[in-house]
N, C-alpha and C positions, 0 to 999 in steps of 0.2 A: 504494500500500500504506500509506504513512504517512498519507495523507488519510483512508482508511477507519479506521485505528486511532485517529486523533484524533477522528473523528466518533463511533466506538464509545465512546471514553472520555467524550466530552461527553454522550452519551445515558445512560451509566451514572451520571454525575454528576447528570443531570436526574432519573433514576429515584430516586436517593437523596434529592435535594432536593425532589421533588414532595410528599413527606410534609409538608413545611413550608408548604404552601399554606394559605390562610386557611380553617381548619377551622370548620365549623358545629358548633353544639352537637348532639350525637347525639340524634335523636328517640327517644321511648320505644318506638315501633313503626312499621313500614312495612307497608302492606297490599296492595302491588302496585307498579305503576309508573304514574305520572300517573293518567289516567282508567281504566286497567286495574286491576281489583281481583280478588283471589283469589276463586274461586267463580262468576265471571261465566260465563254461557252464551255460545255463539257468537252468538245473536241479540242479546244485550245488548251484546256487543262491536261487532257491526255497527251497532247503533243509536248507540253512543257515537262511533264513528269514521267512519261513512258510507263515502264513496268512497275513503278512504285504506286500507280493508281490502280485500285481494285474497284470493279463495278459490281454492285449488289442490287437486290430487289429494292425498289424505291420505297422510302418512308416519307410520309407527308406530315407537315405541321400546318394545317389549314388556318389555324389561328394567326400564324405569322406569315402565311402565304408563301411557304417554301417547301421544297422537297430535297431529299438527299438520295442519290444512287451512286455516289463516288466516295471512296475512302482513300486517303493517303496514308501509307504505312512507312515504317522504317525511319521515323522522325526522332530527333533528339533535341530537347529543349532544356536548357540549364543542366545538361549532362544526363538527363533522364529520358527514357524511351516513351514516346507518345504515338498515338494514331489520331487522324483527323477526319471528321465527317465534313464533306463539302456540301453546303446547302445552296440551292439555286432558287431563284424566284419562280413561282408556279407559272405566272404569265409571261415572264421574260426568258426563262430558261438560262439565266445568267447568274454567276456567282454573287451571293450577297452575304454569306455567313460561313465561318469556319469554326467548328467546335472540336477542340483538342481534349483528349482524355488520356491519362497515363495507361500504359500497357501493364498487364499482369495484376496480381492480387497484392494487397498491402497488409502489413502486420504492424501492430503497435501504432506508432505515429509516423509511419513512412510517408504518407501523403502530406502531412504537415511539413515534414522536412523537404519534400518535393516542392511544396508551395513556396518555401523560402528560396530554394534554388531557382525556380522559375521567376519569382519576383525579382531576384537579383539580376537575372538575365534580361528581363523586360526593362528594368531601371537602367541597365547599361546601354540599351538601345533607344529607349523612348523617354528617358528622364523620370523624375519622380511622378507617381500617380496623382491624378487630379482628385481622387476620392480614396480614402483609406478608412476602413472600418475593421476593428478587431474586437471580438467578444471580450467582456470582462471576465468570463469564465475561461481560464487558460486552455488553449488547444482545442476549442470547440468550433469556432468559426472566424473567418477572416475574408474580407473582400477588398480588391483593389480595382480601380478603374482609371483608364487613360482615355481622354476624349480629344479627338482631332476633327477637323472639318469633314473628312471623308470616312473616318473609321472610329469605332469605339472598341476598346480592348478591355475585357473583364476577366479577372482572375478570382476564383472563388474556392474556398475550402470550408467544409462542414464535417463535423464529427458528431454522430448521433448513436448512442448506445454501442460504442465500439466500432461502428462502421464509418469509414472515411470516404468522402466524396471530394473530388478535385476537378474543376473545369476551367479551361482557358478558352474564351470565345472572342474571336475577331468578327465584328459585324460592320457592314456598310452603314454609315451614319445616314439615316433617312433625312436629316436636316441639311445634308450637303447640297450645295447648289449644283444642279445638273446642267 
């Protein structure tokens, strides 16, 4: 019990201190993630990533007006393995959101540690987040958000009853001038 509490306190301290990582100057704008740019078609994505793109049965999120039938594998973010679901506008069939999730199962507080590594990686590329929220209950939840004219980047961690969830989402900013 004491060991878990000390580890939770250490992770809470790391969440707080991670904001002090070497921050990059915030770019004027971000237009997607790496070679993936907002507005790309499925064929353009396949041409850009080749064998790293996997096609699967389409999943739809009618509430957001998007579907996903492409997955990018073999990714590393902050030194950790990830996969990404690529979400296209239902009407446009063009890239509008990228959802990254860690690969594999987690034990203990592995996802919290991954959150810190990914946050440091994002801070080194995009500067300090515009929004930082961390739960008062150590190691239970944290959110970071970077906002640009064309892109919103959201990093979220949640731990409920021993189950950890970590999401990194790059979304086309609907407020961007077209």
